[in-house]
Residue, then its C-alpha position, 0 to 999 in steps of 0.5 A: m913567616i907567620q904574622l902576629k895577627t895570625v897567631l892571635t887569630l889562632v888563640a882567639t879561635a882556640a879560646l872559643a873552641a875551648c868551650t867544647t869539652l868532650g866526654p860525659n859530665y860526672q853525675a853521682p848515681a842514686a844510692n838506692a838505700p831502703a827506708a829503714y834497716r832490717a834490724a830495729a835501729p835505736v831512735a835515741g842514743a849517742e851521736l858519733q863524733r870524729d873522736w868517738w871513743l872519748m864518749f866512753g870515758d876510758a883513759q886507757l882506751n884514749a891513750l891507745e887511740a892516740q898512740a895508734l893515730q900517731a904511729s900506725p903504718t897504715l895511716a902513714a901509708a895513706a898520708a903518703r898516697i895523699g901526697r902522691a895524688r896531690a903531686v899528680f894534681g899539681a903536675t896536671q894543673a901545670d899543663e894548663l899554663p905555658r912553660v917558660e925557660v931561660g938559658a944561655s950558651e957559648t957555641g964553638l964550631r970548626t969544620s974539617a979541611k978534609s971533608v967532602t965539603t972542603p972544595v966548596l969552602g975553598g979547601k979551608a976549615i971554617t971556625f966559628e965561635g958565638w954567644q947565645a942567650g935568651l928567654q924561651a917561652s915554649l908556648g908549649w901550650e896546648i890549645d885545649l880545643w876538646g877539653r882534654v887538659k880540663r878532663e885530666a885536671e878534673g880526673a886528677q882532682a877526683q883521684l886526690d879526693a879519693s886518696t883523702l877519703d881513703a885516709a879517712a876510711a883508714r882512720v875509721a877502720l883503725t880506731a874501731d879495730v883498736a877499740a874492738a881489740y881493747w874491749q876484747w882484752r877487757a872481756l878476757a880479763d873479766e872472764a879470767t876472774a870468773l874462770q878462776r873462781l869456777r876452777d877454785s870451786r871445782a878444786k874444792a868439790f874434788q877435795v870433798a869428793q875425794t874425802r867422801f870416796d876415801a871414807g867409802s860414802s861415794t862411788m868411783q863414778d862420782l869422784e871421776r866426774v868431779r875430777a873431769e870437771l876440775a880438769s876441764a876448768d884447768a884446761d880453760v885456765a891454761d888456755l886463757p893466757r894464749r888468748q890474752a896474748l893474741v889480743t895483746n899482740q893485736i893491740a900492739a900491732l894496731t898501735g904501732q909498737a912491739a907487744a913487749e912494750l905494751q903495758l895494760q892495766a885491767p880496769a873495772a868489769l865491762a858493763t852494758p855498752p851505751q846505745i848509739r843512734a844508727g840513723l837512716p840508711s840514706e845517711l850512710l853516703q854522708r857518713r862513710p868515707d869509703l862510699a864517698q871514696s868510691l864515688a870519687q873513683l867513679h868521677a875520675a873514671t868518668a873524666q877518663v872517657g873525655i880524655a879518650e874521646a879527645a884523642f880522636y880529634p886534632s890537637i894544636h900547640l903554640t910554640g915560640s922563642f925569643g933571644y939574641q945570638s952574636k959572634a962577639l959577646g959585646d954585641l950579644m944584646s944589640a938589636p941586630a942580634r935578636l932572633y925569634s920564632v913563633g908558630p903553631s903545630i897541628s897534629l891529627p890522628v890518621f891511623e893508629g891501629g885501633r888504639n884510640k877506640a880500644n882506649l875509649a872502650g876501656a875507659k867506658a868499661q872502667v866507668d861501668e866497673s866503678l859504678a858496680t863497685f860503688r853499688g857493691r860497697m853500698l850494699q855491703a855498708l847496709r849489711e854491716v850496719d844490719d849485722a851490727l844491730a842484729e848482733l847487739q839486739g841478739r846479745a842483749a836478749v841473751v844477756d837478759a836471759q843469763n842475768r835471770t839465770l844468775a839471779s835464780s842460781s845465786q838464790a839456789l846457792a844461798v839456800a844450799r849454803s844455809r842448809y849446809d850451815k844447819g848441817a842438812v846437806s854436805y859441802l859437796d851439795v854447796t859446790e854443786a849449787e855453785r856450778t851454775p852461777l859461776a858458769t853463768e858469770r863466765a858466760l856473761a863476761q863473754l857476752h859483754g865482750a861480744q856486745w862491746a865488739a858489736t858496738a865497735q862493729l856498729v861504729k865502724a859500719l856507721g863511718g866512725g863520726w866522719a861526715a861528708s861536710g868536713g869529717 
């Protein structure tokens, strides 16, 4: 029988040996971010907050974002993944503690009088009935000589962090996508107004052209040219409901509701979006939850290397039990009925067919893959910010040129109307002068929509107000 001092010696030795933790300790890799973005980022501008959409003061957008955060299946799935990771982490932590079980039993036994053991037992059957109860402390406790249990807890914690960051990244993507779809819907409403004005102008031009043709003062070529322009405008007007329906369906899906339930009211026309401070590329690691998630996954993969290395070394478990056993229930809790067992068990891998080597190689390959994934995500994040900044700058230049076009063409239209009022030109000349300003108004509606879409893209690329300190 193993003496108590032997067990205590083993425990003390294990406590000293537990200082050894196999495998590399996790170290965050360098971000290798450039000093500045390729596109010129605005130095001044609004700072993104967690609920960044509130800065635009649009009550309808605020309601859509609140609906999306409450009803989105994507966020619900992310929350479930957090719960699952938290459960795994809790189970891993439990491996660091002894397991304690309490149980009781009543045992009945009778041997056969006709079995091969009967001559030894005097040709008689033996009947036994007894009671057993006790506290069983399965020291089921692994002495963590090589830090395997510690690495498992470390890896589970990293996976829990990754799940939490995955949910944060899903929130950023969802809120940015809702805003982008909503602003596209508003841009289509603005375009519909401009397009209807253009179509009405083409209809008047066709009436004038038809009258002139009937009077013999215009050619068939002139009439058919105006008819074609009217047909083109009619086609654009007819296609607009389809485009609006697709965007409406997208908003409904993002906010977790059926499209038939979604009611939107068109507010004032979109103006130029406000500037948002992009900051420095080196700040992205603190601003984007998907980058932090990638690092957490690298941390979890690093912990797996230590677990795989520990499989090459012996493991020691301490087990023990204490209780009472007696034939008579009345004697069950007496001192003579006590029983106990205690002792260590040691296992050492001798031959496992290369399994442990393969597992270690796989764990190291997973670290390499996770590191490459992080670097790829970092490059993609930098590109997304640069793309959004370039989009905003390019659209701003085009909007400026279109505004100058609108100003000049509107002046030309005013002159044409003045001359028409004086009888110097026909109304067809007025409708011709309307062509450019009306087409420019439609183009500006589309450009403003593109600017707001790029703003949503920049918000998403910058992490949507998330911050590593607690976003």
